[in-house]
C-alpha positions, 0 to 999 in steps of 0.5 A, spaced: 505 517 478 501 518 471 494 516 469 493 511 463 486 510 460 486 502 459 485 503 452 491 506 451 494 502 456 492 497 452 496 500 446 502 502 449 504 496 453 510 496 452 513 503 454 509 502 460 512 495 462 519 499 460 517 505 464 516 501 470 522 498 470 525 506 470 520 507 476 515 510 473 509 508 477 502 509 472 495 507 475 490 504 469 483 507 470 477 505 467 470 509 466 475 515 470 476 510 475 482 507 478 483 499 476 490 497 476 497 500 477 503 497 473 509 498 478 516 496 476 520 489 479 524 493 484 520 497 486 514 491 488 520 488 491 521 494 496 513 494 497 513 486 500 519 487 504 515 492 509 514 490 516 507 490 518 504 493 524 505 487 529 511 486 527 514 491 528 511 492 534 513 485 535 520 487 534 519 494 539 524 495 544 519 496 549 519 491 555 514 490 561 511 497 564 513 501 558 506 502 555 499 505 560 495 499 562 489 498 558 483 502 561 477 496 559 471 500 561 466 500 556 467 506 551 459 507 550 453 505 552 451 498 548 443 498 550 439 501 543 
């Protein structure tokens, strides 16, 4: 993943878009800090389809009794 300063990204936006369509992601920086990412539609769609952690757990083949019981004891003294 390459880094591109914002002023350079403005000047070369068409090339960055074409590169992103070919799979080359670019991080746009402003004052040396990452501010945005340009990525292709194919990569965006692939990332969108990644299920959330909750959905992964719900779809797991675990059955009742597969996991140990939850420890409900307090982890620390909350008194100040």
